Backbone of each chain as ProteinMPNN parsed JSONL, in Angstrom:
{"seq_chain_A": "XXXXXXXXXXXXXXXXXXXXXXXXXXXXXXXXXXXXXXXXXXXXXXXXXXXXXXXXXXXXXXXXXXXXXXXXXXXXXXXXXXXXXXXXXXXXXXXXXXXXXXXXXXXX", "coords_chain_A": {"N_chain_A": [[72.215, 31.7, 83.171], [72.138, 35.284, 82.834], [73.726, 38.324, 82.447], [73.869, 42.135, 82.429], [75.268, 45.011, 81.843], [75.206, 48.521, 82.56], [75.952, 51.73, 82.523], [72.987, 53.814, 83.949], [72.58, 56.491, 83.373], [74.135, 59.165, 81.705], [75.994, 62.298, 80.702], [76.692, 64.786, 78.416], [78.409, 67.059, 76.57], [77.687, 68.832, 73.653], [79.048, 68.405, 70.774], [81.378, 67.038, 71.712], [82.809, 64.101, 72.993], [81.696, 60.651, 74.128], [81.743, 57.933, 76.021], [80.175, 55.189, 76.283], [79.895, 52.092, 78.371], [79.61, 48.542, 78.455], [79.118, 45.979, 80.481], [78.986, 42.372, 80.781], [77.746, 39.057, 81.382], [77.352, 35.732, 80.431], [76.403, 32.55, 79.422], [77.318, 31.117, 76.057], [77.481, 33.321, 74.444], [77.552, 34.823, 71.6], [77.451, 37.561, 70.167], [77.104, 40.778, 70.427], [75.222, 43.714, 70.382], [74.201, 47.169, 69.989], [71.807, 49.482, 70.384], [69.893, 52.189, 69.543], [67.528, 54.123, 71.612], [64.98, 56.548, 71.029], [62.974, 58.474, 73.098], [59.884, 56.877, 73.513], [59.615, 55.768, 71.274], [60.846, 52.951, 68.808], [63.552, 50.788, 69.437], [66.537, 51.307, 67.381], [69.039, 49.83, 65.111], [72.079, 50.252, 65.479], [75.218, 49.078, 65.694], [77.104, 45.641, 65.755], [78.955, 43.641, 67.031], [81.378, 40.937, 66.681], [83.311, 39.289, 66.793], [86.496, 39.993, 68.874], [87.575, 43.874, 68.935], [87.164, 46.803, 66.904], [84.7, 48.4, 65.699], [84.062, 50.708, 63.096], [81.443, 53.463, 62.505], [80.998, 55.547, 60.867], [80.009, 58.645, 63.019], [79.891, 56.848, 65.028], [81.374, 54.279, 66.757], [81.948, 51.108, 68.248], [83.514, 48.702, 70.353], [84.409, 45.76, 70.942], [85.574, 42.835, 73.767], [85.746, 39.72, 73.71], [86.884, 37.988, 75.844], [86.972, 39.74, 77.917], [84.242, 40.361, 78.755], [83.374, 42.672, 77.593], [82.266, 45.459, 76.273], [81.992, 48.502, 74.676], [80.447, 51.99, 73.121], [81.137, 54.408, 71.589], [80.65, 57.519, 70.943], [80.903, 60.175, 68.511], [81.421, 63.82, 67.945], [79.17, 65.072, 69.464], [75.557, 65.511, 68.64], [72.705, 67.292, 69.199], [70.437, 65.498, 68.892], [71.546, 63.152, 69.615], [70.619, 62.871, 71.885], [69.514, 60.315, 73.936], [68.358, 56.917, 74.643], [70.662, 54.426, 75.192], [70.948, 51.403, 74.119], [72.556, 48.08, 75.01], [72.951, 45.0, 73.71], [73.05, 41.338, 74.065], [73.345, 38.661, 72.065], [72.234, 35.317, 72.357], [72.318, 32.042, 71.222], [69.371, 31.869, 69.974], [68.275, 34.424, 71.14], [68.071, 37.548, 72.068], [69.53, 39.527, 74.445], [68.386, 42.499, 76.078], [70.367, 45.003, 77.889], [69.197, 47.145, 80.462], [69.87, 49.789, 79.628], [71.406, 52.81, 78.499], [70.744, 56.406, 79.492], [71.434, 59.287, 77.891], [72.307, 62.482, 78.039], [72.751, 65.645, 76.265], [74.187, 68.66, 76.626], [74.004, 71.943, 75.779]], "CA_chain_A": [[71.575, 33.113, 83.274], [73.074, 36.686, 81.731], [73.486, 39.641, 83.341], [74.53, 42.726, 81.46], [75.444, 46.143, 83.18], [75.711, 49.48, 81.496], [75.504, 52.925, 83.492], [71.879, 54.045, 84.068], [72.714, 58.088, 82.971], [75.479, 59.975, 81.51], [75.807, 63.619, 80.246], [78.123, 65.035, 77.549], [78.417, 68.378, 75.896], [77.71, 69.19, 72.298], [80.338, 68.507, 70.191], [82.144, 66.075, 72.639], [82.853, 62.838, 72.917], [81.024, 60.093, 75.121], [81.934, 56.583, 75.786], [79.143, 54.037, 76.792], [80.472, 51.023, 78.297], [78.853, 47.478, 78.602], [79.748, 44.232, 80.936], [78.037, 41.028, 80.487], [77.804, 37.581, 81.778], [76.609, 35.129, 79.758], [77.286, 31.469, 78.484], [77.097, 30.739, 74.876], [77.522, 34.203, 73.937], [77.115, 34.971, 69.853], [77.355, 38.384, 69.33], [77.053, 42.235, 70.82], [74.388, 44.805, 69.886], [74.073, 48.44, 70.449], [71.047, 50.036, 69.911], [69.93, 53.778, 70.399], [66.126, 54.505, 71.231], [64.726, 57.79, 71.613], [61.908, 58.237, 74.339], [58.539, 56.669, 73.225], [59.767, 54.995, 69.94], [61.406, 51.682, 68.845], [64.93, 50.751, 69.171], [66.953, 51.423, 66.065], [70.343, 49.2, 65.228], [73.636, 51.125, 65.85], [76.382, 48.306, 65.679], [77.107, 44.353, 65.911], [80.213, 43.012, 67.513], [80.907, 39.188, 66.904], [84.824, 39.182, 67.13], [87.465, 41.105, 69.053], [88.247, 44.954, 68.289], [86.632, 48.176, 67.171], [83.655, 48.506, 64.624], [83.711, 52.069, 62.784], [80.563, 53.624, 61.666], [80.666, 56.967, 60.753], [80.333, 58.903, 64.274], [79.905, 55.763, 66.197], [82.084, 53.308, 66.519], [81.906, 50.072, 68.85], [84.445, 47.622, 70.696], [84.153, 44.194, 71.626], [86.373, 42.007, 74.607], [84.905, 38.669, 74.392], [87.546, 37.731, 77.297], [86.654, 40.547, 79.659], [82.733, 40.383, 78.776], [83.118, 44.044, 77.926], [82.078, 46.085, 75.179], [81.829, 50.171, 74.95], [79.976, 52.488, 71.981], [81.749, 55.502, 71.443], [79.984, 58.746, 70.017], [82.166, 61.59, 68.646], [80.945, 65.149, 67.889], [77.779, 64.875, 69.353], [74.764, 66.294, 68.404], [71.683, 67.35, 70.007], [69.676, 64.853, 68.425], [71.824, 61.937, 69.702], [70.245, 62.779, 73.368], [68.564, 58.91, 73.638], [68.991, 55.902, 75.516], [71.417, 53.282, 74.194], [71.096, 49.719, 74.774], [73.529, 46.983, 74.91], [71.964, 43.796, 73.682], [73.784, 40.072, 73.925], [72.674, 37.485, 71.756], [72.515, 34.041, 72.879], [71.319, 31.295, 70.7], [68.045, 32.954, 69.078], [67.652, 35.021, 72.247], [68.795, 39.028, 72.05], [68.86, 39.954, 75.578], [68.833, 43.812, 76.314], [70.569, 45.894, 78.985], [68.457, 48.234, 80.774], [70.307, 50.927, 78.485], [72.176, 54.325, 79.272], [70.358, 57.608, 79.056], [72.678, 60.108, 77.459], [71.649, 63.611, 77.612], [73.243, 66.136, 75.814], [74.004, 69.885, 76.835], [74.227, 72.591, 74.639]], "C_chain_A": [[72.407, 34.118, 82.274], [72.581, 37.569, 82.526], [74.371, 40.704, 82.292], [74.136, 44.138, 82.062], [75.956, 47.276, 82.434], [75.02, 50.943, 82.556], [73.945, 53.541, 83.236], [71.851, 55.513, 83.217], [73.912, 58.226, 82.506], [75.04, 61.375, 80.7], [77.167, 64.092, 79.6], [77.658, 66.393, 77.01], [78.24, 67.99, 74.225], [79.067, 69.163, 71.799], [81.591, 67.937, 70.699], [82.216, 64.888, 72.259], [82.572, 61.958, 73.814], [81.364, 58.467, 74.891], [80.736, 55.751, 76.959], [79.691, 52.778, 77.191], [79.317, 49.802, 79.12], [79.504, 46.327, 79.123], [78.914, 43.323, 80.611], [78.623, 39.67, 81.116], [76.964, 36.717, 80.87], [76.949, 34.026, 79.249], [76.49, 31.434, 77.099], [76.889, 32.124, 74.171], [77.912, 34.577, 72.236], [77.427, 36.326, 69.561], [76.996, 39.553, 70.679], [76.203, 43.184, 69.98], [74.379, 46.154, 70.365], [73.072, 48.736, 69.494], [70.693, 51.288, 70.407], [68.238, 53.428, 70.315], [65.564, 55.842, 71.897], [63.215, 57.592, 72.248], [60.361, 58.07, 73.287], [58.651, 55.895, 71.536], [60.721, 53.651, 70.191], [62.856, 51.772, 68.824], [65.451, 50.762, 67.728], [68.562, 50.631, 65.932], [71.834, 50.172, 64.823], [74.779, 50.394, 65.28], [76.247, 46.724, 65.893], [78.536, 44.11, 65.99], [80.127, 41.492, 67.404], [82.367, 39.1, 67.594], [85.298, 40.499, 67.407], [87.59, 42.288, 68.437], [87.079, 45.83, 68.191], [85.91, 47.861, 65.447], [83.662, 49.939, 64.437], [82.291, 52.315, 61.968], [80.434, 54.899, 61.719], [80.976, 57.821, 62.209], [80.378, 58.04, 65.244], [80.62, 54.582, 65.841], [81.811, 52.31, 67.931], [82.771, 49.025, 69.085], [83.859, 46.724, 71.449], [85.289, 43.467, 72.467], [85.935, 41.16, 74.538], [85.329, 37.959, 75.596], [87.044, 38.665, 78.283], [85.194, 40.587, 79.635], [82.575, 41.468, 78.998], [83.178, 44.614, 75.846], [81.898, 47.866, 75.394], [81.333, 50.79, 73.196], [80.725, 54.134, 72.522], [80.984, 56.677, 70.576], [80.662, 59.895, 70.02], [81.13, 62.695, 68.101], [79.262, 64.742, 68.138], [76.672, 65.784, 69.061], [73.316, 66.159, 69.256], [70.612, 65.841, 70.146], [70.267, 63.194, 69.067], [71.159, 61.709, 71.605], [68.956, 61.238, 73.133], [69.044, 57.918, 74.626], [69.876, 54.485, 74.395], [71.634, 52.034, 74.845], [72.01, 48.823, 74.241], [72.387, 45.699, 74.953], [73.145, 42.743, 73.397], [72.953, 39.195, 73.178], [73.159, 36.505, 72.028], [72.071, 32.827, 72.311], [70.615, 31.87, 69.849], [67.021, 33.934, 70.19], [68.62, 36.43, 71.797], [68.085, 39.606, 73.354], [69.138, 41.238, 75.89], [69.28, 44.105, 77.776], [69.347, 47.074, 79.377], [68.828, 49.686, 80.026], [70.333, 52.013, 79.329], [71.276, 55.773, 78.8], [71.303, 58.788, 79.085], [71.713, 61.39, 77.182], [73.095, 64.7, 77.326], [73.107, 67.859, 76.12], [74.617, 70.478, 75.861], [75.648, 73.244, 74.854]], "O_chain_A": [[73.084, 33.84, 81.284], [71.505, 37.675, 83.115], [75.276, 40.328, 81.547], [73.068, 44.414, 82.607], [76.967, 47.169, 81.74], [73.925, 51.034, 83.11], [73.758, 53.757, 82.038], [70.986, 55.581, 82.344], [74.794, 57.442, 82.856], [73.939, 61.511, 80.166], [78.313, 63.909, 80.009], [76.469, 66.703, 77.081], [78.658, 66.945, 73.727], [80.028, 69.759, 72.283], [82.695, 68.245, 70.251], [81.707, 64.547, 71.191], [83.248, 62.259, 74.798], [81.263, 57.886, 73.81], [80.652, 55.855, 78.183], [80.076, 52.162, 76.197], [78.505, 50.034, 80.015], [80.325, 45.694, 78.459], [77.915, 43.726, 80.015], [79.814, 39.392, 81.261], [75.826, 37.107, 80.608], [77.893, 34.15, 78.468], [75.284, 31.666, 77.006], [76.075, 32.1, 73.248], [79.111, 34.373, 72.051], [77.788, 36.386, 68.385], [76.661, 39.133, 71.786], [76.578, 43.393, 68.826], [74.661, 46.143, 71.563], [73.119, 48.5, 68.286], [71.049, 51.616, 71.54], [67.69, 52.772, 69.429], [65.695, 56.123, 73.088], [62.448, 56.689, 71.913], [59.905, 58.933, 72.537], [57.671, 55.592, 70.854], [61.216, 53.304, 71.263], [63.407, 52.719, 68.263], [64.754, 50.203, 66.881], [69.319, 50.966, 66.843], [72.259, 50.558, 63.734], [75.393, 50.968, 64.381], [75.112, 46.428, 66.265], [79.267, 44.374, 65.035], [79.187, 40.825, 67.837], [82.511, 38.867, 68.794], [85.03, 41.581, 66.885], [87.751, 42.137, 67.226], [86.155, 45.809, 69.003], [86.401, 47.337, 64.446], [83.326, 50.604, 65.417], [81.969, 51.615, 61.008], [79.76, 55.418, 62.609], [82.134, 57.733, 62.619], [80.871, 58.361, 66.325], [80.484, 53.981, 64.775], [81.365, 53.004, 68.844], [82.939, 48.276, 68.123], [83.034, 46.837, 72.356], [86.284, 43.435, 71.743], [85.174, 41.154, 75.505], [84.522, 37.396, 76.336], [86.73, 38.303, 79.417], [84.769, 40.924, 80.74], [81.974, 41.86, 79.999], [83.768, 44.298, 74.812], [81.641, 48.265, 76.53], [81.742, 50.204, 72.193], [80.72, 54.693, 73.619], [80.835, 56.453, 69.375], [81.006, 60.558, 70.999], [79.987, 62.316, 67.843], [78.431, 64.296, 67.346], [76.921, 66.97, 69.274], [72.93, 65.14, 69.829], [70.184, 65.312, 71.172], [69.54, 62.203, 68.997], [71.252, 60.706, 72.312], [67.942, 61.184, 72.438], [70.03, 58.11, 75.338], [69.642, 53.94, 73.316], [72.31, 51.737, 75.83], [72.235, 48.81, 73.03], [71.456, 45.449, 75.718], [74.086, 43.061, 72.67], [71.831, 38.951, 73.623], [74.386, 36.412, 72.054], [71.196, 32.356, 73.038], [71.165, 32.429, 68.899], [65.809, 34.148, 70.213], [69.725, 36.315, 71.267], [66.926, 39.98, 73.538], [70.35, 41.367, 76.059], [68.717, 43.584, 78.739], [68.744, 47.73, 78.528], [67.983, 50.576, 79.931], [69.72, 52.257, 80.369], [71.273, 56.053, 77.601], [71.856, 59.199, 80.105], [70.731, 61.435, 76.44], [74.162, 64.629, 77.936], [72.019, 68.384, 75.88], [75.496, 69.986, 75.153], [76.155, 73.926, 73.964]]}, "seq_chain_B": "XXXXXXXXXXXXXXXXXXXXXXXXXXXXXXXXXXXXXXXXXXXXXXXXXXXXXXXXXXXXXXXXXXXXXXXXXXXXXXXXXXXXXXXXXXXXXXXXXXXXXXXXXXXXXXXXX", "coords_chain_B": {"N_chain_B": [[63.02, 52.349, 52.178], [62.301, 48.742, 53.476], [59.894, 48.468, 56.081], [59.455, 46.778, 59.661], [56.128, 46.741, 60.256], [53.214, 47.408, 62.43], [50.359, 46.936, 63.985], [47.191, 47.035, 66.362], [48.183, 50.8, 66.908], [47.946, 51.918, 69.4], [46.295, 50.224, 71.783], [43.545, 49.336, 74.009], [42.016, 47.817, 76.87], [40.306, 45.912, 78.591], [40.829, 44.128, 81.747], [41.225, 40.731, 81.526], [40.402, 40.779, 79.223], [41.272, 39.112, 75.926], [43.45, 39.784, 73.679], [44.697, 40.467, 70.208], [47.835, 41.136, 69.081], [49.2, 42.37, 66.127], [51.46, 42.408, 63.378], [53.459, 42.939, 60.849], [56.195, 41.639, 59.708], [59.404, 42.545, 57.711], [59.531, 41.411, 54.3], [61.486, 39.604, 53.306], [62.483, 38.276, 55.673], [63.745, 36.151, 58.163], [63.14, 35.465, 60.999], [61.912, 36.242, 63.427], [60.045, 37.774, 66.297], [59.069, 38.818, 69.59], [58.768, 41.831, 71.767], [58.832, 43.097, 74.913], [58.355, 46.155, 76.312], [58.128, 47.642, 79.841], [56.593, 50.856, 80.693], [59.301, 52.893, 81.455], [60.952, 51.064, 81.716], [63.266, 47.953, 80.987], [63.877, 46.591, 77.296], [62.379, 43.83, 77.263], [62.623, 40.421, 76.44], [60.382, 38.004, 74.718], [59.566, 35.81, 73.039], [61.009, 34.007, 70.514], [60.862, 33.218, 66.895], [61.101, 30.498, 64.3], [60.982, 29.064, 61.213], [58.241, 28.628, 61.199], [57.73, 27.782, 64.004], [58.096, 28.089, 67.435], [60.945, 29.169, 68.584], [62.79, 29.827, 71.028], [61.473, 31.148, 74.436], [61.167, 32.968, 76.772], [60.563, 33.38, 80.503], [58.719, 35.352, 80.918], [56.732, 34.789, 78.717], [54.069, 32.535, 79.389], [51.519, 30.583, 79.783], [49.341, 32.206, 78.923], [50.178, 33.66, 76.531], [50.557, 33.354, 72.984], [51.794, 32.565, 69.379], [51.523, 33.264, 66.259], [51.832, 32.791, 62.952], [49.789, 33.239, 60.679], [49.919, 33.148, 57.807], [51.474, 34.289, 54.675], [52.821, 36.64, 55.475], [51.811, 37.957, 58.152], [52.665, 38.277, 61.67], [51.466, 37.025, 64.788], [50.738, 38.603, 68.042], [49.384, 36.877, 70.803], [46.936, 37.058, 73.326], [45.741, 35.507, 75.996], [43.896, 36.105, 78.259], [44.148, 39.071, 79.666], [46.081, 40.982, 82.064], [46.388, 43.567, 84.744], [49.349, 44.225, 84.658], [50.398, 43.796, 82.257], [49.956, 45.877, 80.52], [51.752, 47.704, 78.38], [54.144, 48.43, 76.104], [54.934, 46.561, 73.275], [56.883, 45.057, 71.255], [57.453, 44.351, 67.85], [59.634, 42.224, 66.09], [61.993, 41.619, 63.515], [64.598, 39.531, 61.242], [66.836, 39.036, 59.064], [68.582, 36.714, 58.7], [70.213, 34.432, 61.377], [71.708, 36.061, 63.703], [71.831, 38.306, 62.529], [70.912, 42.059, 62.542], [68.177, 42.858, 64.727], [65.238, 44.205, 63.511], [62.973, 46.408, 64.382], [59.402, 46.967, 64.491], [57.278, 50.132, 65.058], [56.03, 49.635, 67.494], [52.794, 48.443, 69.682], [51.45, 49.671, 71.733], [49.838, 48.761, 74.73], [47.22, 48.745, 76.955], [45.804, 47.934, 79.863], [43.076, 47.92, 81.437]], "CA_chain_B": [[63.758, 51.228, 53.21], [61.224, 48.108, 53.836], [60.096, 48.394, 57.585], [58.225, 45.951, 59.908], [54.95, 47.175, 61.093], [52.628, 46.704, 63.514], [48.866, 47.344, 64.356], [47.231, 48.827, 66.237], [49.445, 51.604, 67.278], [47.173, 51.874, 70.828], [45.174, 49.121, 72.093], [43.023, 49.867, 75.324], [41.382, 46.747, 76.937], [39.786, 45.396, 79.857], [41.641, 43.062, 82.628], [40.537, 39.349, 81.434], [39.79, 39.994, 77.993], [42.02, 38.232, 74.887], [43.616, 40.974, 72.475], [45.528, 40.169, 69.94], [49.165, 42.195, 68.451], [49.769, 42.29, 64.677], [52.549, 42.503, 62.944], [54.012, 42.442, 59.346], [57.535, 41.75, 59.291], [60.01, 42.489, 56.074], [59.434, 40.321, 53.623], [62.4, 38.493, 53.045], [63.074, 37.808, 56.723], [63.124, 34.66, 58.249], [63.448, 35.116, 62.409], [60.691, 36.977, 64.124], [60.653, 38.628, 67.69], [58.218, 39.782, 70.068], [59.545, 41.806, 72.77], [57.669, 44.022, 75.366], [58.675, 47.407, 77.147], [56.861, 48.484, 80.484], [57.138, 52.027, 80.927], [60.329, 53.13, 81.814], [61.771, 49.934, 82.052], [64.254, 47.674, 79.773], [63.097, 45.642, 76.374], [62.25, 42.532, 77.397], [62.455, 39.178, 75.338], [59.339, 37.439, 75.302], [59.608, 34.69, 72.136], [61.472, 34.28, 68.886], [60.068, 32.556, 66.077], [61.777, 30.807, 63.186], [60.538, 28.155, 60.97], [57.178, 28.12, 61.695], [57.91, 27.238, 65.019], [58.919, 29.159, 68.749], [62.59, 28.899, 68.843], [63.136, 30.222, 72.327], [60.773, 32.207, 74.347], [61.219, 33.932, 77.881], [59.618, 33.039, 81.107], [57.226, 36.023, 80.943], [56.032, 33.869, 77.802], [53.546, 31.662, 79.583], [50.552, 29.716, 78.725], [48.668, 33.297, 78.504], [50.782, 34.137, 75.387], [50.764, 32.445, 72.028], [52.11, 33.11, 68.901], [51.061, 32.351, 65.443], [51.82, 32.845, 61.495], [48.638, 32.746, 59.991], [49.884, 32.926, 56.361], [53.286, 34.283, 54.385], [52.842, 37.769, 55.71], [51.404, 39.134, 59.373], [53.051, 37.359, 62.926], [50.36, 37.892, 65.897], [51.006, 37.662, 69.557], [47.832, 36.56, 71.651], [47.408, 37.537, 74.719], [44.105, 35.113, 76.423], [43.037, 36.901, 79.429], [45.297, 40.094, 79.853], [46.223, 41.327, 83.148], [46.837, 44.831, 84.685], [50.422, 44.146, 84.576], [50.481, 43.382, 80.846], [50.202, 46.895, 80.142], [52.954, 48.047, 78.052], [54.551, 48.538, 75.003], [54.91, 45.193, 72.405], [57.585, 45.369, 69.929], [57.625, 42.839, 66.83], [61.179, 42.554, 65.245], [62.38, 40.353, 62.429], [65.795, 39.409, 60.987], [66.886, 38.182, 57.548], [69.303, 35.558, 59.231], [70.467, 34.355, 62.461], [72.964, 36.726, 63.948], [71.894, 39.646, 61.493], [70.135, 43.106, 63.43], [66.598, 42.911, 64.554], [64.548, 45.242, 62.885], [61.756, 46.785, 65.117], [58.54, 48.045, 64.47], [57.334, 51.026, 66.001], [55.382, 49.162, 68.556], [52.143, 48.312, 70.231], [50.802, 50.438, 73.173], [48.776, 47.984, 75.451], [46.699, 49.586, 77.979], [44.889, 46.999, 80.4], [42.495, 48.658, 82.83]], "C_chain_B": [[62.582, 50.114, 53.707], [61.332, 48.057, 55.465], [58.909, 47.113, 57.921], [57.11, 46.882, 60.524], [53.806, 46.894, 61.64], [51.155, 47.593, 63.73], [48.129, 46.61, 65.642], [48.307, 49.489, 67.222], [49.286, 51.86, 69.166], [46.431, 50.516, 70.993], [44.675, 49.109, 73.654], [42.185, 48.355, 75.534], [41.411, 46.61, 78.144], [40.384, 44.163, 80.174], [40.736, 41.798, 82.01], [39.946, 39.493, 79.877], [40.947, 39.831, 76.799], [42.444, 39.703, 74.031], [44.719, 40.208, 71.454], [46.469, 41.293, 68.69], [49.29, 41.836, 66.998], [50.179, 42.685, 64.142], [53.353, 42.145, 61.225], [55.776, 42.422, 59.189], [58.225, 42.017, 58.132], [60.036, 41.377, 55.549], [60.432, 39.431, 53.575], [63.0, 38.026, 54.172], [62.596, 36.614, 57.125], [62.87, 34.683, 59.813], [62.38, 36.247, 62.724], [60.959, 36.814, 65.637], [59.454, 39.051, 68.293], [59.135, 40.559, 71.673], [58.651, 42.804, 73.751], [58.824, 45.093, 76.254], [58.24, 48.011, 78.275], [57.334, 49.687, 80.799], [58.149, 52.213, 81.967], [61.431, 52.091, 82.183], [62.516, 49.356, 80.959], [63.538, 47.047, 79.058], [62.961, 44.4, 76.723], [62.035, 41.349, 76.525], [61.064, 38.417, 75.66], [59.445, 35.968, 74.321], [60.13, 35.158, 70.824], [60.971, 32.961, 68.322], [60.163, 31.853, 64.774], [61.312, 29.332, 62.388], [59.18, 27.4, 61.187], [56.924, 27.599, 63.535], [58.411, 28.347, 65.987], [59.901, 28.424, 68.738], [63.024, 28.96, 70.103], [62.245, 31.287, 73.044], [61.109, 32.488, 76.632], [59.964, 32.764, 79.36], [58.402, 34.029, 81.649], [56.266, 35.167, 79.852], [55.378, 32.46, 78.524], [52.278, 31.39, 79.011], [49.345, 30.73, 78.446], [49.242, 33.457, 77.133], [50.759, 32.855, 74.301], [51.243, 33.52, 70.821], [51.395, 32.264, 67.202], [51.589, 33.482, 63.891], [50.974, 32.55, 60.638], [48.835, 32.55, 58.438], [51.269, 33.546, 56.064], [53.238, 35.64, 55.186], [53.052, 38.309, 57.569], [52.353, 37.474, 60.384], [52.36, 38.118, 63.892], [51.069, 37.102, 67.269], [49.578, 37.753, 70.329], [48.115, 36.689, 72.647], [45.723, 36.74, 75.489], [43.258, 35.844, 77.426], [44.124, 37.728, 80.103], [45.058, 40.48, 81.506], [46.612, 43.056, 83.329], [48.387, 45.286, 84.113], [50.964, 43.693, 83.26], [50.661, 44.666, 80.036], [51.617, 47.256, 79.917], [53.573, 48.264, 76.934], [54.947, 47.434, 74.371], [55.287, 45.637, 71.446], [57.362, 44.213, 69.109], [58.94, 43.385, 66.343], [61.538, 41.542, 64.36], [63.983, 40.862, 62.028], [66.171, 38.851, 60.192], [67.658, 36.907, 57.968], [69.673, 35.724, 60.637], [71.756, 35.139, 62.809], [72.612, 38.096, 63.312], [70.854, 40.717, 62.571], [68.912, 42.988, 63.444], [66.236, 44.36, 63.964], [63.299, 45.571, 63.64], [60.817, 47.274, 64.631], [58.322, 49.151, 65.468], [56.5, 50.689, 67.453], [54.095, 49.455, 68.829], [51.795, 48.985, 71.762], [49.833, 49.446, 73.541], [48.168, 48.263, 76.775], [45.431, 48.596, 78.46], [44.162, 47.536, 81.585], [41.377, 47.716, 83.374]], "O_chain_B": [[61.777, 50.661, 54.461], [62.346, 47.755, 56.094], [58.026, 46.625, 57.216], [57.439, 47.762, 61.318], [53.307, 45.865, 61.184], [51.068, 48.815, 63.601], [48.579, 45.496, 65.91], [49.04, 48.932, 68.039], [50.21, 51.949, 69.975], [46.059, 49.899, 69.995], [45.53, 48.848, 74.501], [41.749, 47.768, 74.543], [42.317, 47.045, 78.854], [40.54, 43.251, 79.362], [39.514, 41.936, 82.04], [39.228, 38.643, 79.349], [41.7, 40.801, 76.886], [41.605, 40.586, 73.858], [45.527, 39.412, 71.933], [45.989, 41.974, 67.783], [49.559, 40.644, 66.849], [49.647, 43.765, 63.881], [53.645, 41.038, 60.771], [56.402, 43.255, 58.534], [57.528, 41.647, 57.187], [60.473, 40.374, 56.114], [60.105, 38.283, 53.873], [64.021, 37.36, 54.001], [61.559, 36.048, 56.779], [62.213, 33.677, 60.085], [62.249, 37.151, 61.899], [61.765, 36.043, 66.159], [58.694, 39.691, 67.566], [59.896, 39.947, 72.421], [57.672, 43.302, 73.196], [59.912, 44.736, 76.709], [57.826, 49.139, 78.007], [58.496, 49.739, 81.205], [58.005, 51.826, 83.127], [62.49, 52.276, 82.783], [62.558, 50.026, 79.928], [62.477, 46.678, 79.562], [63.866, 43.757, 76.189], [61.046, 41.445, 75.798], [60.715, 38.266, 76.831], [59.392, 34.937, 74.992], [59.89, 36.194, 70.203], [60.723, 31.929, 68.947], [59.439, 32.344, 63.908], [61.317, 28.373, 63.16], [58.954, 26.196, 61.308], [55.89, 27.117, 63.997], [59.011, 29.342, 65.579], [59.872, 27.199, 68.855], [63.766, 28.025, 70.405], [62.141, 32.355, 72.441], [61.14, 31.533, 77.408], [59.088, 31.911, 79.212], [57.492, 33.757, 82.431], [55.105, 34.912, 80.174], [55.96, 31.389, 78.349], [51.928, 31.853, 77.925], [48.382, 30.291, 77.818], [48.288, 33.3, 76.372], [50.898, 31.674, 74.62], [51.214, 34.747, 70.924], [50.955, 31.122, 67.067], [51.648, 34.711, 63.922], [51.21, 31.677, 59.803], [48.022, 31.868, 57.813], [52.171, 33.453, 56.897], [54.24, 35.486, 55.884], [54.038, 38.831, 58.09], [52.56, 36.311, 60.04], [52.419, 39.34, 64.03], [51.56, 36.005, 67.537], [48.856, 38.75, 70.325], [49.247, 36.543, 73.109], [44.692, 37.412, 75.479], [42.058, 36.088, 77.301], [44.891, 37.251, 80.94], [43.985, 40.279, 82.076], [47.019, 43.744, 82.392], [48.649, 46.264, 83.413], [52.083, 43.18, 83.272], [51.368, 44.669, 79.028], [52.508, 47.214, 80.765], [52.393, 48.278, 76.584], [55.722, 46.955, 75.199], [54.66, 46.388, 70.699], [57.091, 43.133, 69.634], [59.282, 44.561, 66.214], [61.219, 40.412, 64.729], [64.515, 41.945, 62.274], [65.9, 37.666, 60.387], [67.207, 35.901, 57.421], [69.562, 36.817, 61.192], [72.802, 34.864, 62.222], [73.277, 39.045, 63.728], [70.079, 40.154, 63.343], [68.313, 42.98, 62.369], [66.92, 45.382, 64.015], [62.42, 44.743, 63.4], [61.137, 48.337, 64.099], [58.96, 49.217, 66.519], [56.42, 51.514, 68.363], [53.756, 50.574, 68.443], [52.082, 48.403, 72.808], [48.949, 49.211, 72.718], [48.83, 47.9, 77.747], [44.394, 48.425, 77.819], [44.72, 47.562, 82.682], [40.767, 48.01, 84.402]]}, "name": "protein", "num_of_chains": 2, "seq": "XXXXXXXXXXXXXXXXXXXXXXXXXXXXXXXXXXXXXXXXXXXXXXXXXXXXXXXXXXXXXXXXXXXXXXXXXXXXXXXXXXXXXXXXXXXXXXXXXXXXXXXXXXXXXXXXXXXXXXXXXXXXXXXXXXXXXXXXXXXXXXXXXXXXXXXXXXXXXXXXXXXXXXXXXXXXXXXXXXXXXXXXXXXXXXXXXXXXXXXXXXXXXXXXXXXXXXXXXXXXX"}
């Protein structure tokens, strides 16, 4: 089986930095995705990590440690439009399984 | 930018009726998926499809569900006899290769009454 854990909700201030953690237990791990989902909309791809380390893409970075079963998504210079759910998803064979998501609230 | 399109955007049906949800994946993509999301809950994997056959399916994807790629562009999900608990947003997704990001359609909101 597999288990993906991430905090249910987080709050941060506009302009600040926030780190959203994800831990997972799964056999046959093949990579980890982060997606953003605004309420009522489809998930949109943010990042993909297969190897250990940090992947940076503009204001967003994602880190993976395979040995620890741990990833985080780092969002810098937060904007109001970053208010959304952030979904950690683990790839195992031909299946990509999503965690419950972290709802991020941005305060002005 | 090419996108995954789903029709209809909203479908209301009575319990026990059959529904077909339609998807047109991105044209050069080879892997296709269906997910569902019950309101307020997580995105749940239903099935993956590659090379004209199901490659993986979840426990949710029982005999009431089937998928088809009837031609070179469409990918459909059929629910044979809908139940109230099938009410959810159904997302189609595609990817160009194994391990590549999934691109999601805007979803079909299915309401079973």
